[in-house]
Structures are given as C-alpha cells and as structure tokens.
C-alpha positions as CSV (number, residue, x, y, z in Angstrom):
1,M,-2.4,20.1,-6.3
2,A,0.5,18.0,-6.4
3,R,2.9,19.0,-9.1
4,T,6.5,19.7,-9.4
5,A,7.7,23.5,-8.6
6,S,6.9,25.0,-12.2
7,T,3.3,25.4,-13.7
8,T,4.9,24.4,-16.9
9,T,6.0,21.0,-16.0
10,R,4.5,17.9,-16.2
11,P,2.3,16.5,-13.6
12,L,3.5,13.6,-10.5
13,T,2.7,10.3,-12.0
14,Y,2.0,7.3,-9.8
15,A,1.6,3.8,-9.6
16,F,0.6,1.0,-7.2
17,S,2.4,-2.2,-6.3
18,Y,-0.3,-4.7,-5.0
19,G,-0.4,-6.9,-2.4
20,F,-2.1,-10.5,-1.9
21,L,-5.3,-10.9,-3.7
22,G,-5.1,-7.0,-4.7
23,G,-5.4,-5.6,-8.3
24,P,-6.6,-2.3,-9.8
25,G,-10.6,-2.7,-9.0
26,L,-9.7,-2.1,-5.2
27,S,-8.3,1.6,-5.9
28,R,-10.9,3.0,-7.7
29,R,-11.9,5.1,-5.5
30,L,-7.9,6.2,-4.6
31,R,-7.3,6.4,-7.6
32,K,-10.3,9.3,-8.3
33,R,-9.3,11.2,-5.2
34,L,-5.6,11.4,-6.2
35,E,-6.5,12.3,-9.9
36,G,-8.5,15.3,-8.5
37,E,-5.4,16.4,-6.6
38,G,-3.5,16.5,-10.2
39,L,-1.7,13.4,-10.0
40,V,-1.6,11.3,-13.2
41,K,-1.5,7.4,-13.0
42,T,0.5,5.1,-15.1
43,A,1.1,1.5,-15.4
44,D,4.6,1.4,-15.4
45,A,5.9,1.3,-12.3
46,N,9.8,2.3,-13.9
47,Q,7.8,5.6,-15.4
48,A,6.0,6.7,-12.1
49,D,7.2,9.3,-9.7
50,I,5.3,8.1,-7.0
51,I,4.8,4.1,-6.2
52,I,2.0,3.1,-3.8
53,A,2.5,-0.2,-2.5
54,H,0.2,-2.1,-0.2
55,S,1.0,-5.3,1.7
56,A,2.9,-7.7,-0.1
57,G,3.3,-5.2,-3.1
58,C,6.3,-3.4,-0.8
59,W,8.3,-6.4,-1.7
60,L,7.1,-6.4,-5.4
61,I,8.2,-2.8,-6.5
62,P,10.2,-3.5,-9.6
63,P,14.2,-3.1,-8.6
64,T,14.9,-0.9,-11.8
65,A,12.3,1.9,-10.6
66,R,13.3,5.1,-9.4
67,P,10.5,7.1,-7.7
68,K,11.0,10.1,-5.7
69,L,8.4,8.8,-3.3
70,V,7.5,5.6,-2.0
71,I,4.5,5.5,0.1
72,Y,4.5,1.8,2.2
73,V,1.0,0.4,3.4
74,G,0.5,-2.6,5.7
75,M,3.6,-3.9,4.9
76,C,4.3,-7.3,5.5
77,L,7.2,-7.7,8.1
78,A,9.2,-10.8,8.9
79,E,6.8,-13.2,10.5
80,A,7.8,-17.1,12.1
81,Y,4.3,-18.3,11.4
82,P,2.7,-16.3,8.7
83,H,-0.3,-18.0,8.4
84,E,-1.7,-17.1,11.9
85,T,-0.9,-13.2,11.1
86,F,-2.9,-13.7,8.0
87,I,-6.1,-15.4,10.2
88,T,-5.6,-12.5,12.5
89,A,-5.7,-10.2,9.9
90,Q,-8.8,-11.4,7.8
91,R,-10.6,-11.5,11.7
92,E,-10.1,-7.8,12.2
93,N,-11.0,-7.3,8.7
94,I,-14.4,-8.5,9.2
95,R,-14.8,-7.5,12.8
96,A,-14.7,-3.9,11.3
97,F,-16.6,-4.8,8.5
98,F,-19.6,-5.4,10.8
99,K,-18.7,-2.4,13.2
100,N,-18.6,0.3,10.7
101,L,-21.4,-1.3,8.6
102,H,-19.8,-0.4,5.3
103,V,-21.6,-3.3,4.1
104,L,-21.8,-2.6,-0.2
105,R,-18.2,-1.3,0.2
106,G,-17.2,-4.4,2.6
107,V,-19.1,-7.0,-0.2
108,S,-17.3,-5.0,-3.0
109,I,-13.5,-5.7,-1.6
110,A,-14.7,-9.2,-0.7
111,L,-15.4,-9.8,-4.1
112,L,-13.0,-8.2,-5.7
113,C,-10.2,-9.9,-3.8
114,L,-11.7,-13.3,-4.6
115,Y,-12.1,-12.4,-8.1
116,Y,-8.3,-11.5,-8.0
117,G,-7.5,-14.7,-6.0
118,L,-8.6,-16.8,-9.0
119,M,-6.8,-14.8,-11.5
120,Q,-3.5,-14.6,-10.2
121,P,-2.9,-17.9,-8.5
122,V,0.8,-18.0,-9.6
123,R,1.4,-14.3,-8.2
124,N,-0.5,-15.2,-5.1
125,R,1.3,-18.6,-4.4
126,D,4.6,-16.5,-4.6
127,I,3.6,-14.4,-2.5
128,I,2.7,-16.9,0.0
129,R,6.0,-18.2,-0.3
130,G,7.7,-15.0,-0.1
131,A,5.9,-14.3,3.7
132,K,7.4,-17.6,4.8
133,Q,10.9,-16.7,3.4
134,A,10.9,-13.2,5.5
135,R,11.4,-11.1,1.9
136,A,12.1,-7.4,3.0
137,A,10.6,-4.6,1.1
138,T,12.2,-3.3,-1.9
139,E,13.7,0.0,-1.2
140,V,14.7,2.8,-3.5
141,P,18.0,5.0,-2.7
142,G,17.2,8.6,-3.0
143,A,13.6,8.3,-2.8
144,R,11.7,9.6,0.2
145,A,9.5,7.1,2.1
146,V,6.1,7.1,4.0
147,F,5.4,4.1,6.1
148,I,1.8,3.8,7.3
149,A,0.7,1.1,10.1
150,N,-2.8,1.1,10.6
151,R,-3.4,0.2,14.4
152,N,-5.9,-3.2,13.9
153,D,-3.6,-4.3,11.2
154,P,-1.5,-7.3,12.5
155,W,1.2,-7.5,9.4
156,P,3.4,-4.3,10.4
157,R,3.8,-5.3,14.3
158,P,6.7,-7.6,14.5
159,K,9.8,-6.5,16.4
160,N,11.4,-5.8,13.4
161,L,9.4,-3.0,13.1
162,Q,11.6,-1.0,15.6
163,T,14.5,-2.0,13.5
164,Y,12.8,-0.3,10.5
165,M,12.4,2.8,12.6
166,D,15.5,2.9,14.3
167,S,17.8,2.6,11.1
168,R,15.8,4.4,8.1
169,D,14.9,8.4,7.5
170,W,11.5,7.5,6.6
171,A,8.2,9.3,7.9
172,F,6.0,6.6,9.9
173,I,2.2,7.1,10.6
174,S,-0.3,5.3,12.4
175,L,-3.7,5.1,11.2
176,P,-6.8,3.5,12.8
177,G,-8.3,1.2,11.0
178,T,-7.3,-2.5,9.7
179,H,-5.1,-4.1,6.5
180,D,-7.1,-2.9,4.1
181,D,-8.0,0.3,5.2
182,I,-6.4,2.1,2.3
183,W,-9.3,0.6,0.0
184,E,-11.7,1.2,2.9
185,H,-11.2,5.2,3.6
186,S,-9.3,5.8,0.3
187,D,-9.9,9.7,1.3
188,D,-7.3,9.8,4.2
189,Y,-4.4,7.9,2.2
190,A,-5.1,10.4,-0.5
191,A,-4.7,13.4,1.6
192,I,-1.0,11.9,3.1
193,I,0.0,11.0,-0.6
194,D,-0.9,14.6,-1.8
195,H,1.0,16.1,1.4
196,Y,4.1,14.4,0.8
197,A,3.6,14.6,-3.2
198,R,3.9,18.4,-2.2
199,L,7.0,18.0,-0.9
200,L,8.5,17.2,-3.5
201,A,8.3,20.7,-5.5
C-alpha cells in the first residue's frame, strides 16, 4: 500500500493534469486501481503529493503545485509541425484499436474524447496553440519525476527528448502502446505509480 513511512500518517494523495480532449471520465479505471493501492484522489493539484500528467497536461501543472512525485506520460515535446504529429498519433491509436480488438474500451475512450472536445473548446484551443509555441513541461523543484514514453507514441519522440535525458535526474521508462495507452491499460501505469509512491516513504 502506497503510504508514508508511519502507518499513522495520512495516505498519499494524487491529482491528474489532463491533456488535449482529456478529463476525469478517461481515468476511472486508473483511479480505481490507485485507490486500491491506498492512494487518495484530490481535485486540487496544489494539495497533491503525486501529480499524474498526461500529454499536454505536462504543460498545465499549476506552477504553485508542490508534489513529491510527478509522473509525465506521453509528454508533448516541441515540434516544428505539431499537426503532423497529431495525425500520426491518431493513426497509431486507430491501428492499436483494431489490432487489440478492445472494441468497447476503444469506443468508450473515443466518445469521452469527443465529449471533452465539445465541452472544453477554449482549453483545447489553448493546448493547440501551446503545441505550436513549443511550450516546455512544468517542472517541480525537489520532486521526483518519472517520464513514460510509449513506443508507438510520436509525441515524446523529437530530438530534444535526448536533451531531457541528458540534463534531468528523472526515471525514463518505455512501454508498449500508443499515446492514450494509459487509459487503455491502466493497470500497468498504476503499478509504476505505486512503485514510485512507495519510494516516497
């Protein structure tokens, strides 16, 4: 169970920083698994011990947040032509959808993305502009950081990924899957988050 050193202290809390077309509906399976490990969700990222940032959500961590651990998943690194990467990412997601035949889960994810696309137009517009402006991830001084890049996800693949690897004392993990694999195979990500949460004790 991912708790701090003393059993009498409060459990660790976590919050999400969602990316483009993202929102709480996508993380239900992951939340269930994390809470089974003893973590407690908070809606206020400023109060969270752990922040799980997906995609453009890596840019959107509040600058006032002071988590002990940040999990970056599918970070959108600087791109000269981000629209081309977006098209590639969608193609890989569709290919994985048909290859794995997770039809119900895939349709559910697609419908939720459509919902968040319609409900958050200003936020989504700002994220698109951010990709063109090559914004960097929000980094938290003193926090442990884990960078997860999926093998069929084009977003964290540009040359400046090497710059991150050379200049930051982070854990870098490669997993199979596409950009939205965190929502498709949530158990894998929950295991990684729980492992690093235990190290905070």
